[in-house]
C-alpha positions as CSV (number, residue, x, y, z in Angstrom):
1,M,22.7,82.5,44.2
2,D,20.6,80.5,41.6
3,K,22.4,77.9,40.0
4,P,22.6,78.7,36.0
5,Q,20.4,76.4,34.2
6,P,21.5,74.4,31.1
7,K,20.4,75.6,27.5
8,R,17.2,73.5,26.5
9,R,17.4,72.5,22.9
10,S,14.4,73.9,20.6
11,T,11.3,72.0,19.9
12,D,9.9,74.5,17.4
13,T,8.7,73.5,14.0
14,N,12.2,73.9,12.5
15,D,13.3,70.7,14.3
16,G,11.0,68.7,11.8
17,V,11.7,65.2,12.0
18,L,13.9,65.4,14.9
19,A,11.0,66.6,16.9
20,L,8.9,63.6,16.0
21,R,12.0,61.3,16.7
22,R,12.3,62.9,20.2
23,R,8.6,62.1,21.4
24,G,9.2,58.5,20.5
25,K,6.8,58.4,17.6
26,F,9.0,58.0,14.6
27,S,9.9,54.4,14.9
28,L,6.4,53.4,16.1
29,L,5.1,55.5,12.9
30,V,7.8,54.0,10.3
31,A,7.5,50.5,11.8
32,A,3.6,50.6,11.7
33,V,3.7,51.3,7.7
34,C,6.5,48.8,7.4
35,V,4.1,46.1,8.8
36,L,0.6,47.2,7.4
37,F,1.7,48.1,4.0
38,P,3.0,44.7,3.0
39,V,0.4,42.7,5.0
40,L,-2.3,44.6,2.9
41,F,-0.5,43.5,-0.2
42,I,0.0,39.8,0.8
43,G,-3.5,39.5,2.1
44,G,-5.0,40.9,-1.5
45,Q,-2.7,38.5,-3.5
46,I,-3.4,35.5,-1.5
47,K,-7.1,36.1,-2.0
48,E,-6.7,36.8,-5.8
49,L,-4.6,33.8,-6.1
50,L,-6.7,31.3,-4.0
51,A,-10.1,32.6,-5.8
52,P,-9.5,31.3,-9.3
53,S,-8.2,27.7,-7.8
54,T,-11.5,27.4,-6.1
55,D,-13.9,28.3,-8.8
56,I,-12.3,26.7,-11.9
57,Y,-9.7,24.4,-11.2
58,R,-11.5,22.5,-8.4
59,D,-15.1,22.7,-10.1
60,R,-16.2,19.3,-11.1
61,A,-17.9,20.8,-14.0
62,F,-14.7,20.8,-15.9
63,E,-12.4,17.8,-16.9
64,N,-9.1,18.1,-15.3
65,L,-6.7,16.6,-17.9
66,T,-3.7,17.0,-15.5
67,R,-5.2,15.0,-12.7
68,Q,-6.4,12.5,-15.2
69,K,-2.6,12.2,-16.1
70,L,-3.5,12.7,-19.9
71,E,0.0,11.9,-21.5
72,W,1.2,14.1,-24.6
73,N,3.8,13.0,-27.0
74,V,6.5,15.6,-27.2
75,F,9.2,16.1,-29.9
76,Y,11.9,18.8,-29.9
77,G,13.2,19.9,-33.4
78,N,12.0,20.2,-37.2
79,S,9.2,17.7,-38.4
80,P,9.0,16.0,-41.5
81,M,6.3,16.8,-43.8
82,C,3.5,14.3,-44.3
83,G,1.5,15.7,-47.3
84,N,0.5,19.2,-46.3
85,I,0.9,18.9,-42.5
86,E,3.8,18.2,-40.3
87,C,4.2,14.4,-39.4
88,H,4.4,15.2,-35.6
89,L,0.9,16.8,-35.8
90,T,-0.9,13.8,-37.2
91,A,-2.7,11.2,-35.6
92,D,-1.1,8.3,-37.0
93,Y,2.5,9.2,-36.8
94,P,4.3,6.7,-34.6
95,A,4.7,7.3,-31.2
96,G,8.5,6.1,-31.3
97,N,9.3,9.3,-33.5
98,F,8.6,11.5,-30.4
99,T,11.3,12.4,-28.0
100,R,9.4,11.7,-24.8
101,T,5.7,11.8,-23.2
102,M,4.7,14.3,-20.5
103,V,1.6,15.4,-18.5
104,L,0.7,19.1,-19.2
105,P,1.3,21.7,-18.0
106,A,5.0,20.8,-17.7
107,R,6.3,21.7,-14.2
108,E,9.8,22.2,-15.9
109,F,11.4,25.6,-16.3
110,P,13.0,25.6,-18.9
111,L,12.1,22.3,-20.4
112,N,14.4,19.5,-20.0
113,G,16.2,18.4,-23.1
114,Y,15.2,21.7,-25.2
115,K,17.7,23.4,-27.1
116,P,17.4,27.1,-28.3
117,G,16.0,27.2,-31.8
118,Q,14.3,24.2,-31.5
119,F,10.4,23.6,-32.5
120,I,8.2,22.1,-29.8
121,Y,5.6,19.4,-31.0
122,L,2.7,18.3,-28.7
123,R,0.2,15.6,-29.4
124,S,-2.2,13.5,-27.6
125,T,-5.8,11.8,-28.1
126,L,-8.5,13.2,-26.0
127,K,-12.3,11.7,-25.5
128,I,-14.5,14.5,-24.7
129,P,-17.3,13.5,-21.9
130,A,-20.8,13.3,-23.4
131,G,-22.1,15.9,-21.2
132,L,-19.9,18.5,-22.7
133,L,-20.6,17.6,-26.2
134,N,-24.3,17.6,-25.6
135,A,-24.3,21.0,-24.2
136,D,-24.9,24.2,-25.9
137,N,-21.7,26.4,-25.4
138,P,-18.7,25.7,-27.4
139,V,-16.1,23.2,-25.7
140,A,-12.6,24.8,-25.1
141,L,-9.1,23.5,-23.9
142,H,-7.8,25.9,-21.2
143,S,-4.1,26.2,-20.2
144,L,-3.2,29.3,-17.7
145,Y,-0.2,30.3,-19.7
146,V,1.8,29.0,-22.6
147,W,5.4,30.2,-23.3
148,A,5.5,30.8,-27.1
149,K,6.6,33.4,-29.6
150,R,4.1,31.9,-31.7
151,Y,1.9,28.6,-31.5
152,E,-0.5,26.8,-33.8
153,F,-3.5,24.7,-32.5
154,F,-4.4,21.6,-34.5
155,V,-7.7,19.6,-34.1
156,N,-7.5,16.2,-36.3
157,G,-4.9,17.7,-38.4
158,V,-6.9,21.0,-38.9
159,Q,-5.3,24.2,-37.7
160,I,-8.1,26.2,-35.8
161,D,-6.1,28.7,-33.8
162,E,-2.8,30.7,-33.1
163,G,-1.4,32.8,-30.9
164,E,1.7,33.7,-28.7
165,A,2.5,33.9,-25.1
166,E,-0.7,34.1,-23.3
167,T,-3.7,32.2,-21.5
168,M,-4.8,29.6,-23.8
169,N,-8.7,29.1,-24.2
170,L,-8.9,27.1,-27.5
171,T,-12.0,26.1,-28.9
172,I,-12.7,22.7,-30.1
173,P,-15.3,22.7,-32.9
174,R,-18.1,20.1,-33.0
175,R,-17.8,19.4,-36.6
176,L,-14.2,17.9,-36.1
177,V,-15.2,15.5,-33.1
178,G,-16.1,12.3,-34.2
179,A,-19.6,10.5,-33.0
180,D,-17.4,8.8,-29.9
181,G,-16.2,12.1,-28.8
182,V,-12.6,11.0,-29.6
183,V,-10.5,13.9,-31.0
184,N,-6.5,14.1,-31.8
185,L,-5.2,17.5,-30.5
186,A,-1.8,19.1,-31.6
187,L,0.4,22.0,-30.8
188,R,3.2,23.5,-32.7
189,I,5.3,26.1,-30.5
190,D,8.0,28.3,-31.4
191,P,9.4,29.5,-28.1
192,G,11.8,32.2,-29.6
193,N,14.3,33.4,-27.0
194,L,11.7,33.3,-24.0
195,P,13.0,31.9,-20.8
196,Y,10.7,29.1,-20.4
197,Q,8.9,26.8,-23.3
198,G,5.6,25.4,-24.1
199,V,2.8,24.7,-22.1
200,A,4.4,25.2,-18.5
201,N,3.1,26.7,-15.4
202,R,1.6,25.6,-11.9
203,K,-2.0,25.2,-12.7
204,D,-4.0,22.4,-14.6
205,L,-5.1,21.6,-18.1
206,L,-8.6,21.8,-18.6
207,I,-11.5,21.4,-21.0
208,G,-15.0,22.8,-20.6
209,D,-17.4,25.3,-21.1
210,R,-15.8,28.0,-23.2
211,A,-17.7,31.0,-21.7
212,T,-16.7,30.0,-18.2
213,L,-13.2,29.6,-19.1
214,K,-12.8,32.8,-21.1
215,A,-13.5,34.5,-17.8
216,T,-9.8,33.7,-16.8
217,A,-8.3,35.1,-20.0
218,F,-7.1,38.1,-18.1
219,K,-4.8,36.1,-15.8
220,S,-2.2,35.9,-18.5
221,H,-1.2,39.6,-18.4
222,E,-1.8,39.7,-14.8
223,L,0.8,36.9,-14.4
224,K,3.3,38.9,-16.2
225,T,2.6,42.1,-14.7
226,T,-0.1,42.9,-11.9
227,Y,1.1,39.5,-10.1
228,F,4.7,40.7,-9.7
229,L,3.6,44.3,-8.5
230,W,2.3,42.7,-5.5
231,F,5.9,41.9,-4.6
232,L,7.8,44.7,-6.4
233,L,5.7,47.6,-4.8
234,P,6.4,46.9,-1.2
235,R,10.0,46.4,-1.8
236,L,10.6,49.5,-3.9
237,T,8.8,51.7,-1.6
238,F,10.7,50.7,1.5
239,C,13.9,50.5,-0.4
240,F,13.6,54.2,-1.3
241,I,12.7,54.8,2.6
242,F,15.6,53.2,3.9
243,A,17.8,54.8,1.1
244,F,16.5,58.1,2.5
245,L,17.4,57.0,6.2
246,Y,20.8,55.9,5.3
247,V,21.9,59.0,3.1
248,F,20.4,61.8,5.1
249,L,20.1,60.7,8.8
250,A,22.3,57.8,9.8
251,Q,25.1,55.7,7.5
252,N,25.2,52.8,9.7
253,R,26.2,49.6,8.0
254,E,23.0,47.3,8.9
255,L,21.0,50.0,6.8
256,F,23.1,49.7,4.1
257,S,23.2,45.8,3.9
258,F,19.5,45.8,4.5
259,I,19.1,48.4,1.3
260,L,21.4,45.8,-0.8
261,Y,19.2,42.9,0.3
262,I,15.9,44.8,-1.0
263,L,17.5,46.1,-4.0
264,V,18.7,42.7,-5.4
265,S,15.4,41.1,-4.5
266,S,13.5,43.6,-6.3
267,I,15.9,43.2,-9.5
268,G,15.1,39.6,-9.3
269,I,11.6,39.9,-9.2
270,H,11.6,42.6,-12.1
271,L,13.6,40.0,-14.3
272,E,10.9,37.5,-13.6
273,S,8.1,39.7,-14.5
274,G,6.6,40.8,-18.1
275,Y,8.3,44.3,-17.4
276,A,11.6,42.9,-18.4
277,E,10.6,41.3,-21.7
278,W,12.8,43.8,-23.6
279,I,15.9,41.8,-22.4
280,E,14.9,38.8,-24.4
281,A,15.6,41.0,-27.7
282,W,19.0,40.8,-26.7
283,G,19.1,36.7,-26.6
284,V,19.5,36.6,-23.0
285,N,17.6,34.2,-20.7
286,R,16.0,36.5,-18.0
287,G,14.8,33.5,-16.2
288,I,18.1,32.5,-15.5
289,L,19.0,36.0,-14.3
290,A,16.2,36.1,-12.1
291,A,17.2,33.1,-10.5
292,I,20.7,34.3,-10.3
293,A,19.5,37.5,-8.2
294,Q,17.5,35.4,-6.2
295,S,20.4,33.2,-5.2
296,F,22.4,36.2,-4.1
297,T,19.5,37.7,-2.1
298,E,19.8,34.9,0.4
299,F,23.3,35.6,0.8
300,L,23.0,39.2,1.4
301,L,20.1,38.3,3.9
302,I,22.9,36.7,5.9
303,L,25.2,39.9,5.7
304,F,22.2,41.8,7.0
305,I,21.7,39.5,9.8
306,H,25.3,39.8,10.9
307,D,25.5,43.5,10.6
308,F,22.0,44.2,12.4
309,F,23.1,41.9,15.4
310,R,26.6,43.4,15.1
311,M,28.2,39.6,15.4
312,K,31.7,39.3,16.2
313,T,32.0,35.9,14.0
314,P,35.7,35.6,13.3
315,G,36.6,35.6,9.5
316,F,33.0,36.3,8.8
317,F,33.4,38.9,5.8
318,R,36.4,37.0,4.4
319,A,34.3,34.0,4.3
320,F,31.5,35.9,2.9
321,R,33.5,37.6,0.1
322,I,34.9,34.1,-0.9
323,T,31.4,32.6,-0.8
324,M,30.2,35.3,-3.2
325,V,33.2,34.9,-5.7
326,V,32.8,31.2,-5.8
327,Q,29.0,31.2,-6.4
328,A,29.6,33.7,-9.1
329,A,32.6,31.8,-10.9
330,L,30.0,28.3,-10.5
331,I,27.2,30.2,-12.0
332,V,29.1,31.8,-14.8
333,A,30.7,28.4,-15.8
334,A,27.6,26.6,-15.7
335,W,25.8,29.0,-18.0
336,L,28.9,28.9,-20.3
337,T,29.0,25.2,-20.4
338,L,26.0,23.4,-19.3
339,P,22.4,23.2,-20.7
340,A,20.0,25.9,-19.4
341,K,18.0,23.5,-17.3
342,W,21.3,22.3,-15.3
343,T,22.3,25.9,-15.0
344,V,19.0,26.6,-13.3
345,N,19.1,23.4,-11.2
346,L,22.4,24.6,-10.0
347,I,21.3,28.3,-9.2
348,F,18.0,26.6,-7.4
349,A,20.4,24.5,-5.3
350,L,22.3,27.7,-4.3
351,T,19.2,29.6,-3.5
352,I,17.9,26.6,-1.1
353,M,21.3,26.4,0.6
354,G,21.7,30.3,0.9
355,R,18.0,30.5,2.3
356,T,18.4,27.7,4.8
357,M,21.8,28.9,6.2
358,A,20.0,32.5,6.3
359,V,17.2,31.1,8.8
360,F,19.3,29.1,10.7
361,Y,21.9,32.0,11.0
362,G,19.1,34.4,12.2
363,L,17.8,31.8,14.9
364,Y,21.8,31.5,16.0
365,A,22.3,35.3,16.1
366,S,19.3,36.5,17.7
367,W,19.4,33.6,20.3
368,T,23.3,34.7,21.0
369,T,22.3,38.2,21.1
370,I,19.5,37.7,23.7
371,E,21.7,35.7,26.0
372,Y,24.5,38.2,25.8
373,L,22.2,41.2,26.6
374,Q,20.6,39.1,29.4
375,R,24.1,38.4,31.0
376,S,25.5,42.0,30.5
377,K,22.1,43.8,31.6
378,K,22.2,46.2,28.4
379,S,19.7,47.9,26.2
380,P,16.2,46.2,27.2
381,A,14.9,47.6,23.9
382,R,17.6,45.5,21.9
383,I,16.5,42.5,23.9
384,V,12.9,42.9,22.8
385,T,14.2,43.4,18.9
386,A,16.3,40.1,19.2
387,R,13.3,38.2,20.9
388,I,11.0,39.5,18.1
389,L,13.2,38.5,15.4
390,F,14.1,35.0,17.0
391,A,10.2,34.4,16.7
392,L,10.3,35.7,13.2
393,F,12.8,33.1,12.1
394,V,11.2,30.5,14.1
395,V,8.0,31.1,12.0
396,A,10.1,31.6,8.9
397,L,11.0,27.9,9.2
398,A,7.5,26.9,7.2
399,P,7.7,29.3,4.4
400,M,11.5,28.3,4.0
401,F,10.2,24.6,3.9
402,L,7.4,25.2,1.5
403,E,9.6,27.5,-0.9
404,N,12.6,25.0,-0.7
405,R,10.3,22.2,-1.7
406,R,8.8,24.2,-4.8
407,L,12.5,24.6,-6.1
408,L,13.3,21.1,-5.2
409,A,10.3,20.0,-7.0
410,D,11.7,21.8,-10.0
411,I,15.3,20.3,-9.8
412,L,13.7,16.9,-9.4
413,D,11.0,17.3,-12.2
414,M,8.4,16.5,-9.6
415,N,4.8,17.3,-10.7
416,F,4.3,19.8,-7.7
417,S,1.4,22.5,-8.2
418,G,-0.4,24.6,-5.5
419,F,0.0,27.6,-4.1
420,P,3.2,29.7,-5.7
421,W,5.5,30.2,-2.9
422,T,8.0,31.8,-5.2
423,Y,8.5,34.9,-3.3
424,A,6.1,34.4,-0.2
425,F,8.9,33.7,2.2
426,D,11.1,36.8,0.9
427,L,8.2,39.0,1.0
428,V,7.0,37.8,4.7
429,L,10.6,38.0,5.8
430,F,11.2,41.4,4.1
431,A,8.0,43.1,5.7
432,A,8.8,41.8,9.3
433,L,12.5,42.7,8.9
434,A,11.6,46.1,7.7
435,S,9.4,46.9,10.7
436,I,12.2,45.5,13.2
437,T,15.1,47.6,11.2
438,A,12.7,51.0,11.4
439,Y,12.0,50.2,15.0
440,D,15.5,49.5,16.2
441,Y,16.6,52.3,14.1
442,G,14.0,54.7,15.8
443,N,15.3,53.4,19.2
444,T,18.9,54.2,18.0
445,A,18.1,57.7,17.0
446,N,16.0,58.2,20.3
447,A,19.1,56.9,22.3
448,K,21.5,59.4,20.3
449,L,19.1,62.4,20.8
450,R,19.3,61.6,24.7
451,I,22.9,61.2,24.6
452,E,23.1,64.5,22.9
453,R,20.7,66.0,25.4
454,D,22.8,64.7,28.4
455,L,26.1,65.9,26.2
456,K,24.7,69.6,26.1
457,V,23.9,69.5,29.8
458,M,27.4,68.1,30.6
459,E,28.8,70.8,28.3
460,D,27.2,73.5,29.9
461,R,28.1,72.3,33.3
462,L,32.0,71.9,32.2
463,E,31.7,75.5,30.9
464,L,30.7,76.4,34.4
465,A,33.5,74.4,35.8
466,R,35.9,76.0,33.4
467,S,35.0,79.5,34.5
468,V,35.3,78.6,38.0
469,Q,38.6,77.1,37.2
470,N,39.8,80.2,35.3
471,M,39.0,82.1,38.3
472,L,41.3,80.1,40.6
473,L,44.3,80.7,38.2
474,P,46.1,83.8,38.4
475,A,44.6,86.5,35.9
476,T,48.0,88.3,35.4
477,R,50.4,86.1,33.4
478,K,53.2,88.4,32.8
479,S,55.2,90.5,35.4
480,A,58.3,91.4,36.9
481,A,60.3,90.6,40.1
482,G,63.2,93.0,40.3
483,N,65.1,93.0,37.0
484,L,63.6,89.5,36.2
485,E,60.6,89.3,34.0
486,Y,58.4,86.2,34.0
487,Q,55.5,85.0,31.8
488,F,53.3,82.2,31.8
489,Y,51.7,80.5,28.6
490,F,48.9,78.4,29.3
491,E,46.7,76.6,26.5
492,S,43.8,74.0,27.5
493,A,43.6,71.0,24.9
494,Q,39.9,70.5,26.7
495,T,37.0,72.5,28.4
496,M,38.7,71.4,31.6
497,A,42.6,71.6,31.8
498,G,44.8,69.4,34.0
499,D,47.7,71.9,33.8
500,W,47.8,74.8,36.4
501,Y,50.0,77.7,37.5
502,Y,50.2,79.7,40.2
503,V,52.2,83.0,41.8
504,W,52.8,83.5,45.3
505,S,54.5,86.9,46.7
506,T,55.9,86.6,50.0
507,A,56.1,89.4,52.6
508,D,59.7,89.5,52.6
509,G,59.9,90.2,48.8
510,E,60.0,86.5,47.4
511,T,58.3,85.5,44.1
512,R,57.3,82.0,44.1
513,L,56.2,80.6,40.8
514,F,54.5,77.4,40.3
515,V,53.7,75.1,37.5
516,G,52.3,71.6,37.4
517,D,50.3,69.1,35.4
518,V,47.7,66.8,37.0
519,T,47.5,63.3,35.4
520,G,44.6,62.6,33.3
521,K,42.1,65.0,32.0
522,G,38.6,66.2,32.3
523,P,36.6,66.8,35.3
524,Q,39.1,64.4,37.5
525,A,42.1,66.5,36.6
526,A,40.1,69.6,36.9
527,L,39.0,68.5,40.4
528,A,42.8,68.0,41.5
529,V,43.7,71.4,40.1
530,A,41.3,73.1,42.3
531,T,42.3,71.2,45.3
532,I,45.8,72.2,44.9
533,I,45.2,75.7,44.1
534,S,43.0,76.0,47.0
535,A,45.6,74.3,49.3
536,L,48.5,76.5,47.9
537,A,46.3,79.5,49.0
538,R,46.2,78.2,52.3
539,H,49.9,77.7,52.7
540,A,50.3,81.2,51.2
541,D,48.2,82.5,54.2
542,A,50.4,80.7,56.5
543,N,53.4,81.9,54.9
544,D,55.0,78.4,55.1
545,S,58.5,77.7,53.3
546,V,58.5,76.0,49.8
547,E,59.7,72.8,51.1
548,D,57.0,72.9,53.7
549,T,54.3,73.7,51.1
550,I,55.4,70.9,48.8
551,N,55.2,68.2,51.4
552,G,52.0,69.5,52.5
553,L,50.6,69.6,49.2
554,N,51.9,66.1,48.8
555,R,50.2,64.8,51.7
556,H,47.0,66.4,50.9
557,L,46.8,65.0,47.5
558,F,47.5,61.5,48.7
559,K,44.9,61.6,51.4
560,L,42.2,62.7,49.2
561,F,42.9,60.4,46.3
562,A,45.0,57.5,47.6
563,G,47.8,57.6,45.0
564,R,45.1,57.5,42.0
565,V,45.8,61.3,41.3
566,M,49.1,62.7,41.2
567,S,50.7,65.9,39.8
568,T,53.9,67.2,38.5
569,M,55.3,70.5,39.9
570,S,58.1,72.8,39.1
571,V,58.8,75.8,41.4
572,M,61.1,78.7,40.6
573,V,61.8,81.1,43.7
574,I,63.1,84.6,42.6
575,E,65.1,86.2,45.4
576,A,64.0,89.3,47.0
577,S,67.6,91.0,46.7
578,P,67.2,93.3,43.4
579,G,69.6,93.0,40.9
580,S,71.1,89.4,42.1
581,G,69.3,87.3,39.4
582,K,69.4,84.4,41.6
583,I,66.6,81.7,41.1
584,T,65.9,78.6,43.7
585,L,64.5,75.8,41.5
586,F,62.4,72.8,43.0
587,N,61.2,69.8,40.8
588,C,58.6,67.4,41.4
589,G,58.3,65.1,38.4
590,T,58.3,67.8,35.5
591,P,60.4,67.4,32.4
592,G,63.1,70.0,33.8
593,W,64.3,73.1,32.6
594,I,66.1,74.8,29.3
595,T,68.2,77.5,30.2
596,T,71.2,79.7,28.8
597,A,72.7,80.2,32.3
598,G,75.9,78.7,34.0
599,R,77.7,77.7,30.9
600,G,81.1,80.1,31.3
601,P,82.0,82.3,28.3
602,S,79.5,81.0,26.0
603,R,76.7,81.6,28.5
604,S,74.3,82.4,25.7
605,K,74.1,78.8,24.6
606,A,71.1,76.7,25.6
607,R,71.1,73.8,27.5
608,Y,69.0,71.2,29.4
609,L,68.7,71.1,33.0
610,P,66.9,68.0,34.6
611,L,66.6,67.6,38.4
612,V,65.7,63.8,39.3
613,S,62.6,63.9,41.4
614,Q,58.9,62.2,41.7
615,Q,55.4,63.6,41.5
616,I,53.4,64.6,44.4
617,G,50.4,62.7,45.5
618,T,52.2,59.2,44.9
619,Q,52.8,58.3,48.4
620,E,53.1,59.9,51.8
621,T,56.6,61.6,51.3
622,V,57.9,63.1,48.2
623,R,61.4,63.2,46.7
624,L,62.6,66.6,45.8
625,G,65.0,67.9,43.3
626,R,66.6,71.3,44.1
627,A,69.2,73.6,42.4
628,Q,69.9,77.2,42.3
629,I,71.2,79.4,39.4
630,S,71.8,82.9,38.5
631,L,70.8,84.7,35.5
632,E,72.9,87.2,34.0
633,P,71.7,89.8,31.5
634,G,70.5,88.5,28.2
635,E,69.7,84.9,29.7
636,F,66.7,82.9,30.5
637,I,65.3,79.8,32.0
638,A,62.1,78.0,31.1
639,T,60.2,75.3,32.5
640,F,57.1,73.4,30.7
641,T,54.8,70.6,30.9
642,D,55.0,67.7,28.5
643,G,52.3,69.2,26.4
644,C,55.0,71.4,25.2
645,I,58.1,69.1,24.8
646,D,57.9,65.4,25.7
647,G,61.0,63.3,25.3
648,S,64.6,63.5,24.5
649,R,64.2,63.9,20.5
650,A,61.9,67.0,21.1
651,T,64.3,68.5,23.7
652,K,67.2,67.9,21.5
653,K,65.4,69.7,18.6
654,C,64.5,72.5,20.9
655,L,67.9,73.2,21.7
656,D,69.3,72.8,18.3
657,K,66.5,75.5,17.2
658,L,67.3,77.9,19.8
659,G,70.7,77.9,18.4
660,E,74.3,79.1,19.6
661,Y,72.7,82.6,20.6
662,A,69.4,82.2,22.1
663,P,67.8,85.5,22.6
664,A,66.2,86.3,26.0
665,D,62.8,86.8,24.2
666,A,60.0,85.1,25.9
667,E,57.5,84.9,22.9
668,F,60.5,83.6,20.7
669,I,61.5,80.8,23.1
670,Y,57.8,79.7,23.5
671,K,57.2,79.4,20.0
672,V,60.4,77.3,19.6
673,M,59.4,75.1,22.3
674,V,55.9,74.4,20.6
675,D,57.3,73.7,17.1
676,A,59.7,71.1,18.7
677,G,57.2,69.4,20.4
678,K,54.4,69.3,18.1
679,E,55.4,66.0,16.4
680,T,55.5,63.9,19.7
681,V,52.7,65.6,21.7
682,Q,49.2,64.5,20.8
683,S,46.4,66.9,22.3
684,D,47.4,67.7,25.8
685,D,47.5,70.8,27.8
686,R,50.1,73.2,27.1
687,T,51.8,75.2,30.0
688,A,55.1,77.2,30.0
689,L,56.9,79.5,32.4
690,I,59.6,81.7,31.3
691,I,62.0,84.0,33.0
692,T,64.3,86.3,31.2
693,R,66.8,88.8,32.4
694,T,67.2,91.7,29.9
695,S,70.5,92.9,28.4
696,T,72.0,95.6,29.9
697,A,73.4,98.8,27.7
698,G,76.3,98.1,25.6
699,I,75.8,94.4,25.1
700,D,74.8,93.1,21.8
701,T,72.4,89.7,21.9
702,P,72.3,88.4,18.4
703,R,68.5,87.4,17.6
704,I,67.7,84.8,15.3
705,S,64.2,83.8,13.4
706,A,62.0,81.1,14.6
């Protein structure tokens, strides 16, 4: 006879994404997209950012005033009038009346010493090279960006231009330049409520041919919008992808923490970009908000690393919550009490600390995970993931250092320029983590599918085993022996039960009823049940006595399982003589019996009958409990496994429920037993055997409701 084949899961088009994942391509597909998409953006961004630096800021055809360290007098506040022009815009106004001097553009975000509502006055004297003066094209002053709600540009006390937040390409009229090429330049700037102030950016201040410099005018708009899109679009795209995975496929903790990491990082970039200028209308410094979001991003990265590697660091979540609360409290207190520059410096310091901790925690977590998995020889795919991440965090040390250097330069007012590493570290790290997370998720999903497939095969085999087990148990659960009726109740908690029962009718008219409960659950218990039933059948064929049968079963179980598998057993032997009502009881470790027999005049009152004994299979010899009772009309006796009633409280509750006049009704008795034990029994097989003797005519047995 052919073995039944397990059902195969359908792989038709209805499986959709699951079919793709089963073929092992889902993780590779998502990981490839996670890597390629950000790499294209990063490559294009680097190309765009480096090209202008090569063509303009390092071109010797232009005078680089920043590298020449041309100093500007700076004043914050309201300037007095000197005739028709404000004094701080004139060439002869004493330098002692200015607040400070600086080299433009400033690397201060925001300006040191500036207070909201003040005007900014900038003044300097410049000698234009003869080569530029003698050229045909006009001469222009160039700055990549000026933070100004409105600015006015003066040459030798004459206003020649005005504008707002934009790239400056200010023409210097030749008629205002002296014969020696010396010219006085001045700017009056109203920053409004912009997050930063004045001529502040990370490029250089140039003078040169206006036509060439004008080609860079688009950079102002690009800096505020397109520049940030390079960093925003990859994050937002994968935020959507991973949110979809979390909501519809797998609600695991590392996916959720990664989504938080992406989202908060994206919010920080959005606040920094020109897309968030509407916030300034409320008088809120979005530059500080962007820095705050960035600082919290680094700590969310630590949370993701912890969840991804499933670290068991004691007290981690408590320390994490305390750190987040303390950081938020420090930032709020600084914002309310300190100048904007000091607040930003504090936030930058927290960001440096968080980023450094994240990288080194990533190194620690990935290394300890590699060591643990190698020792335990678990999950080869997870070892590969941990090794890749360890290498990633080693590589990430370089951009971490560069970005920390940039933030530290802002804190210490260092004149540091060059490639803007502001978001490079997070974007590189994000791209790698996105790919690794997708790869790991795909491996996990495929592993789950394999487990589901194996479980399905196991379920089919268990169903077959259950069918075989049911074939071994007696098909008839209710019958009669003389004037006594017996009924078995059997309910399995799992596919394969550990409870069993057996009926054996001897040649001389005895009826032997067996009930038992094998320790354990599942296939192991079912195997022991099959062993016991087959052994009972052999003893029945040999017509052995009850004692010999019990001792034989005990030796057989002990020999097979060496004491690791045991079983309780209760035997009730109904005598062959009709009308006697005599029953011999044998006990091997069962809870005992509940009966109304043997109580004198008030025989209908239920009582508990235990017999001290031990389970079969524990050792080579077994200790039996034995008793004999006689059922009168209207009386019953019931035995049960611990799935029905377990413990003295449940037994007392059952006796109380049966009451003073318990009817000889098997259905009623079983219902009371189950109800009494449901509070103490947790998911176990339930088996009971109830023997009743019906009332004779003329005897009224009161009935009660369950």
